[in-house]
Steps between C-alpha positions, in 0.01 A plus 500: 500500500550242773365543849745573784618186677488280191775343294411731212562805717869404511553517124757767420592531868662165580638227278529247782305460823724382782369304798687482829402268782696591808348233723618207289781644284313421180503763230452534129441726205224478243493680164191721478440415131491127575267550798261703284518240224411225746255679732377806310549872564207529740632237742543659843846506655361397838334194345824409325701531823242285681529229232879520499521448876224240521744222589692697764522294819521814716178633348310173532561391857202323654301732722710804413400782270797704391680610189826341396678833471521504120535849357530665160775755580502674163143624541610750765727668243203571275325735743 
């Protein structure tokens, strides 16, 4: 059984993980099966979100530490 907060923990609960970025109007959807195939079931969702937003200009401003506002809205439905 996969640990909470990992890609594997979404199996049977979500088919696609949506990402919404309100600050920059970028969004997307990523099939869980393909993410697990590429990254493995134990890959942490927070690490994946960090990697996905690595190139965000709002996140990477010189001298500023802040998030870019990217969220995974479907996770709230799983609680």
